[in-house]
N, C-alpha and C positions, 0 to 999 in steps of 0.2 A: 393642586398647585404646588410649586416647589417649597421646600421646607429646609431650614437650616439647623443643625444640632452641633454642639461642641463637646469634644471628648479630650480634655486637657489641652495639648497643643494643636489638636487636629480638629478642624471644622469638616463637617460632612454636609454637603448641599445635595439634597435629593430632589432631582427634577420632577419626579412623580411617576405615575403609572399611566399607560396609555401611549398616544403618539407623541406627546410632549411637543406639540407644535408651537411655533413662536407667535402665540397671541400677545397682544399688547400687555394684557394683565400678567401672563406668564413671564414675559421679559422684564416687566417692572419688579416682579417678585424676585427674580434672579439678581437683578441689579441691586435691589435692596439687601440680599444676602451678601453680595460682594462688598457693599458699603459697610455692612456690620463687621466683616472680617477686616476690612481696611481700617476700620476705627480702632480695632483692638491693639494692644501693645504686647511686645515680647515675641517670643518664637511662636510661629503658627504656620500651618499650611492647609490647603483646601483639597479635599477629595470630592469630585462631582460624580454622583451616582444616579441611577435611575432603577425603576422596578418593572418587571415584566419583559416582554419581547422586545421592546423598543428603548433605546436611549434618548433619540430625538429624531423625528421625521422632518424637521426643518420648517420652513415658512408656512404660515396659515393661508395657503394660496386660495381656498374657496372664499374666505373672508376678504382677501385682498381683491380678488376679482370683482366682488360686489361693492368694494369701497374704494375705488380707484381715486376718488377725490382726497383720500388720506394716505396714498401711496408714499408720498414724499416723507412725511412724518414717520410712517411705518419703517420705510427703509433706513432712515436715519436712526431709529431706535435699534434696529438689527445690527447695524454697522457699529453703533456706539457700544453695544454689548460685546461685540467681537474685540474691538479696540480696548475696551475696559479689561477684559480677561487676558488680553495679550500684554497689558502694561501693569499688572498687579504688582504690589510690593511683597508678595508672599508666594511660596512655591505652590503649583497647582498640578493636579493629576486627574484625568478623565478615566473613569472606570466604566468601560464599554461592555455592558453585559448583553446587549442586544443590538438591533439595527441602528445604524447611525448614518443618516442620509442628509445630503444637500447641506442646507444652513446648520443642521445638527452636526454634520462632519466639520463644518468650518469652526463651529464652537469647540468641538474636541481639539481641533489643530491649534486653537488659541491657548490652550493648556500647555504647560511644560512638557508633560508626559502624558502618554496614553497606554492603557493596558486593556487588552480585549479578550473576551471569551474565545477559546480555541475551537470549540465544536459546534457553535451556532451563532448566527448573526453576521451581518455584512457592514462594511464601511464603504460608502459609495457617494460620489459627486455626480449625480444624474443630470445635471444641467443640459448636456448636449442632447439627451434623449427627450427632454421635456421642453426644449427650445427656449431656455432662459439663459442668455449669456451672463458670464460672470461680470459683476461690476468691477471696475479697476481695483478698488481696495480689497475685495474678496479674492480676486486673482493674486494680488500681492501677498495676501495672507497665505494662500495655498503654496506659492512659490517660495515664500520665505521660511516655511516649516517643513517642506519636503524636498528631496533631492529633485534636480531638474527632470530626470528621466521618469521618476515617479509622478511628479506633478503633471508632466505632459500626458502621461498615459491615463492618470486618473481623471483629468479634465477633459480630455479630447475623446475618450472612448466610454466613459461612464461605467468603467469596470466595477464589479462588485467584489470586494476583497473579503474573503473569510479571514478568521484570526491568524491562522499560520501564514496565509499570503500577505496579509498586512504586515506581519512581523518581518517576512522575508523582503518586503518593499520598503521597510523602514518607517511605516506610518505609525506603528505601535512599538513600545519597547519590550513587550511580553505578551505571549498568547498562552492562556492558562485555563484550567477548568474553572467553572463558575465559583465554586467554593473558595478558590484560591485568589480571587481577584482582590477582593477588599484587604485581606492580610497582606498581599504583596504591596498594594497601593499604601496601606498604612505604614508599612516598614520603610518605604520609600519616603513618604512624607515626614516621618519622624527623624529621618537622616538629613532632611533639608530644612526643617522648620527653623533652625537657628539662624538661617540666612535671610529671613524675613526683614524688611526695613526699606528705607529710601534708596539705600545704594542698589539693591536688587531692582527696583523700579526704574532707576536711572540707567542701568545696564540694559534692561529690556527696551526701554524706549529708544536707546541709541541703537541697538541691534535692528529693530523693527520700525525705525523712524519713517521710512518710505511707506510701509502698509499702513501705519497709524495715521499719517497725514491723509492718505487716500481715503481711508475709512471715514475721515471726517468730512469729506467733501459730499455735497449733494449728489444723488443718483436718481435717474429715472429708470425704473424697471421696465425691460422690454419683454412684456408678457405675451404669450401666444394668443393669436385670434381674438 
């Protein structure tokens, strides 16, 4: 399960090891961590990391298919996590040491900055290949965080971007060796921590008002077969 640690002005949210699927308990744990950082005072920033080959593989589809009666509440919890991350009052950086797919990629995009391992791991929005259309709020999130050309390619082709390719496409701010990811992210976070506060949240919610509003609307997932 995700854990949160603090090192002076820097909070580190470790999503865990494994696939880091969006189970309801996993999402609740991430939200609880965001609540804790939000309730803190003074300068602060958040690094979201993971351990192993995967940062996050997204929705818990096996559970969802078996629990369709809970699909509405589940989707609302997913979208609330995206909106919450997008509208924090502190700087956020996703440290992508491994595969970042589907809803995991959307969560990464909700962070201010992403830094990715250069030699291993892919960033991918595979919805077109698994026949699950993007909900309006999720589509707005992608389009609000990526250039039009990159959003179009990522969403309509399901392209898998390696670190260097993701850097060239503007998905991440840096593609680095594994050992350099956290130091880079920490340096960035320290440079931005003083900006934490209500003004930053107001700026975020103004920029992404359309996506945040859509993420707050009920969605019926169109699952295959």
